[in-house]
VMD Tcl script that draws the C-alpha trace (Angstrom):
set ca {
  {-2.53 -18.92 7.17}
  {-3.50 -16.08 9.47}
  {-1.52 -15.41 12.64}
  {-2.41 -12.57 14.96}
  {0.46 -10.80 16.69}
  {0.09 -8.62 19.75}
  {2.20 -5.51 20.06}
  {3.58 -3.05 17.58}
  {7.23 -4.06 18.10}
  {6.59 -7.77 17.48}
  {4.48 -6.99 14.42}
  {7.10 -4.70 12.90}
  {9.90 -7.24 13.54}
  {7.97 -10.09 11.90}
  {6.94 -7.93 8.94}
  {10.56 -6.87 8.45}
  {12.34 -10.21 8.89}
  {9.69 -12.87 8.25}
  {8.59 -15.70 10.51}
  {10.32 -19.02 11.18}
  {8.09 -21.95 12.06}
  {9.05 -25.63 12.17}
  {12.41 -24.94 10.54}
  {10.88 -23.04 7.60}
  {10.99 -19.32 6.88}
  {7.74 -17.64 5.81}
  {7.11 -14.27 4.18}
  {4.74 -12.13 6.25}
  {2.37 -9.36 5.17}
  {-0.47 -7.34 6.68}
  {-3.85 -9.07 6.48}
  {-6.26 -7.15 4.29}
  {-9.93 -7.92 4.48}
  {-11.90 -6.80 1.46}
  {-15.06 -7.65 -0.38}
  {-17.02 -6.69 -3.46}
  {-17.82 -3.30 -1.89}
  {-14.17 -2.35 -1.32}
  {-13.26 0.43 -3.76}
  {-9.66 0.88 -4.86}
  {-8.38 4.44 -4.44}
  {-5.97 3.95 -7.36}
  {-8.05 2.60 -10.28}
  {-11.47 3.18 -8.59}
  {-12.70 -0.36 -9.42}
  {-14.36 -2.49 -6.77}
  {-13.11 -5.66 -5.09}
  {-9.53 -4.82 -4.09}
  {-7.28 -2.37 -2.25}
  {-4.80 0.10 -3.73}
  {-1.87 -1.98 -2.44}
  {-2.97 -4.94 -4.57}
  {-3.98 -2.89 -7.62}
  {-2.56 -3.67 -11.05}
  {-4.82 -1.20 -12.87}
  {-4.20 2.29 -14.18}
  {-4.57 5.32 -11.91}
  {-7.79 7.21 -12.64}
  {-9.20 10.46 -11.35}
  {-12.45 10.07 -9.40}
  {-13.71 13.30 -10.96}
  {-12.88 13.25 -14.67}
  {-11.69 9.67 -15.52}
  {-8.29 10.87 -16.77}
  {-5.05 9.18 -15.66}
  {-4.17 11.20 -12.55}
  {-5.21 11.06 -8.92}
  {-8.18 13.17 -7.84}
  {-6.02 15.31 -5.53}
  {-4.05 16.35 -8.64}
  {-7.19 17.22 -10.63}
  {-7.25 20.65 -12.21}
  {-9.57 22.27 -14.67}
  {-7.07 22.67 -17.48}
  {-8.08 26.25 -18.21}
  {-5.37 28.71 -17.31}
  {-7.77 31.25 -15.76}
  {-9.57 28.71 -13.54}
  {-8.03 28.47 -10.05}
  {-10.05 25.38 -9.03}
  {-7.91 22.43 -7.89}
  {-8.75 19.01 -6.37}
  {-12.46 19.26 -7.22}
  {-14.82 19.72 -10.14}
  {-15.53 23.20 -11.46}
  {-17.99 24.54 -14.02}
  {-15.61 23.57 -16.86}
  {-15.09 19.94 -15.76}
  {-16.92 17.10 -17.46}
  {-17.57 14.71 -14.60}
  {-17.42 11.04 -15.59}
  {-17.27 7.71 -13.73}
  {-14.47 5.27 -14.51}
  {-16.68 2.27 -13.70}
  {-19.83 2.94 -15.71}
  {-19.00 6.00 -17.88}
  {-22.02 7.85 -16.48}
  {-21.89 11.53 -15.52}
  {-21.05 11.35 -11.80}
  {-17.85 10.99 -9.78}
  {-16.54 7.44 -9.34}
  {-16.75 7.62 -5.54}
  {-20.45 8.51 -5.52}
  {-22.56 6.37 -3.21}
  {-25.70 6.78 -5.34}
  {-24.99 4.97 -8.59}
  {-25.74 1.46 -9.82}
  {-22.22 -0.01 -9.67}
  {-21.75 1.10 -6.05}
  {-25.21 -0.06 -4.99}
  {-24.66 -3.47 -6.67}
  {-21.30 -3.84 -4.92}
  {-22.95 -3.03 -1.57}
  {-25.70 -5.57 -2.20}
  {-23.17 -8.26 -3.21}
  {-21.17 -7.61 -0.03}
  {-24.29 -7.75 2.15}
  {-25.36 -11.03 0.54}
  {-21.86 -12.49 0.98}
  {-21.81 -11.53 4.68}
  {-25.31 -12.95 5.17}
  {-24.27 -16.30 3.67}
  {-21.11 -16.41 5.78}
  {-23.07 -15.93 9.01}
}
mol new
graphics top color blue
foreach p $ca { graphics top sphere $p radius 0.5 }
foreach p [lrange $ca 0 end-1] q [lrange $ca 1 end] { graphics top cylinder $p $q radius 0.2 }
display resetview
């Protein structure tokens, strides 16, 4: 069931304490709209948000198990942080190809975009 609340105070109160309707108490959560083109910022897979992710954290740059903002080269003399450097082997978590997982120009992303467009077209 989707109920729209107006006002920040009312929304926060209902999210905190739940909602009582017809003598029953209901758990309330934010409505998240996502589709096949939604990319998780935690595991980098498509089709869900970070808040609903059950996967392993992966770096968008090197595929290792850390967030991209914590990415470092690994070489003690290299000062580069949070981005790829000349020493980094770039790899995608979704297709294992040599590009970052958040690239907009690779097959998995393009297929997800096409699936989302088709889904929206059918819904209209």
